[in-house]
N, C-alpha and C positions, 0 to 999 in steps of 0.2 A: 880421323875428320873424316869422312868423304868427301868431294870434289864439288859437291851443293852447299855444303856446310853442314855447324851440328846444329840437329833438330832442337825442338822444344824441349827441356828441361823437365821430364817426368821425376814429378813431387812423393817422394816418398807413399803422402796418404793419401796419394790419387791413384798410386800403382796396390793399395791393400782394399782399395771401395771398388777399381777392377775385377780381383782377385774372388772379393765374397760378394760380386755382379750391384750396388753399392750404387755404380756414380750413376747419371747422367746417362744416356740411351734413349736412340729414338727406337731402338728395335728391343726397348725390355718395356715394359706395362711395369702399370704401376703398382698391380698384384703380385708380380715377378719380386718385387724389391722390395715390396712386405713382407715378403716369404724368405728369400734371402734375409732381414731383418729382426726376421721373429726366433732364427733358423739360430743365426750369428747371437742373442740373448738367452735360446734356450744354452747353445755351451759354454755359452759363461755363467750361466747357471752349474752346469753340470762339473767344472770346475771346480767351478767354489766349490761344492756341494761335495760331489765324492769322496775326497782327499783324506778332507774328519770324519764322516762319516764309514767309512773305511779303516780306518786310525783307530775309531772307536767298536768298530764291532774286531776287528781283530786285537785289542787291546782287548774286550770284554770274555772272547774264546780265549787266549791265552792267560788272562789269573782262572776264568774255571779249571781251562786242563792242570793248570796247576799243582790248584786247588787238590783234585783229584788225585794226581804222582800221588802225590803227603801224603794223600789218606789213604793209599793202597800200598802206598811202601809200610805203614802206621800198621796195618791192618792183615797183611796178608804175609809168611814169610816161608823159606820157604824146608820140606822136612824131603826125608828119606823111606818111600813110601816101596817094601818087600811084597812079591808074587808069594799069593798062597797055593791060584790055581790060575790052572787058565781054560782059551778053551769055550768061555764065554759068547752068547750074543749081544748083541744089543739088538740098535735101533737099525730096520731093514730098507732104505734110501732105495731112488731109483734106481743104479748103478754099483751099490758100493751095497756090501752088507759090517759092518763096522762089527770088527769083534774086541772081548772084554776079557779082564783079564782080572781075576779077585781080589786083594791088598789086603795088607795092615801097616801104617803108619801114625807116628807119633799124635796126638793131638795137644788141647791146651790141659797141663799141669799134671801130662806125663801121660794125661788119658787115651788108652789103645783105641784109635779108632780102624772098620776095616770099612769097604766096600769097594765097589766096582768103580774101575778105570780103562779109560781108553787100553786096546793091545798099542805094542809098538813092538818091530823086529825085532830078528830073537829073545822076544817072550818067554818065560819060562817058570817054572818053582825054583822059587829063592834069587829072584832076577832082585837088584833092586836100580832103586831109580828114585831122583830127588821130583819134590812133586808142590804145589804154593795152594798152600791152605789157606783158609780166613780165618777171623777169630774163633769160628764156633770147631774148625778143624775140621770144613768142608774143602773137598777138593774146590781147586778155583781156579780162575788162569793168572799170568806170571802180572803184575801190577802196569798203570800205566806205561808207554816209554814214552819220555821227551818227545825225540820226531812226531810219535803222534799230535801233543800241545801244536809244533810248529804248525806241520799238517792243517789241522784243524783250524790256525786260526788265521794261513793264508785263504784257506777257504772262506771266511767269515769274514775278510777283507775285500776277496773278492764280490760275493756277496751283498759286500757295502755298498760298492762298484752299480750293481743292480740293482739293489735297491732307489738306488739314486740315480741311475741310467731311464729305466723302463719308461716309468710315468713319464719324462720327457720326451720321448721318444714316443709315447703314441702321442703324445697328443701332439708334438711336428707331424709324423700321421692323420690323426685328423686333422688337423690347418692344414699339407699337403693334396687331401683328398677335399675338401674345399676349395681350396685357391684353384685346383683343378678343374673343377665344373663349373667357377667363378670365370677362368681360364675361356675352357669349351665353350658358355653365353657369350664370352667377349667375339671369339669368332668368327662363329652362327651370326651375331645381327653383322660383322662386317664383309660377310661373303652375301647378303642376302642387301646389305646398303651397293654392295659390288653390282649386282645381278639386278638393282632396281637402277641405279647409272645407265649400267652396260642398254637398259630395255628403254631405253629414254633418249643414251643416245647413238639408237637404231635406227641409221634411214627407214622411212619411209616408202 
């Protein structure tokens, strides 16, 4: 307790209003309080809309990814490819020449398939390597990993937050720009009034 006694207690509601700029203050104009109030409303809308939208987007992405995982695990499987010849040249990129090898591998129904595969280190005639093939027996990439499904779901959830937040942020930007113009007009009017008062009070 101070030597002059305790000051008046400040209610939590008054403290919150002061932090939000909504309290009665002669230094604040009505337009300032209006802008803060709308900003608070937009924030509450964001807090109410963003979590459900993010959860829905993440859940939808996860279900789609899980469905793709199951489908690719059914459609694709590994076989052993045997190199028949090396030294083939594939597509030429900006910095690298992608060499290929000629290989054969068992296809659906025991039918032998052959074609070009990307080369690898120490590839030579007779070398063997596991590859992924699809239902038609054509080389393909490995099935979708579950980590990719989780990552895509996280990205989708973040995108849901952006979808909910960007329109509100844009609305607040437009509001603030108009409030700034109104404040500038009020300042110009106050300065003009002060100049007029100073002119009337100037001794002749």
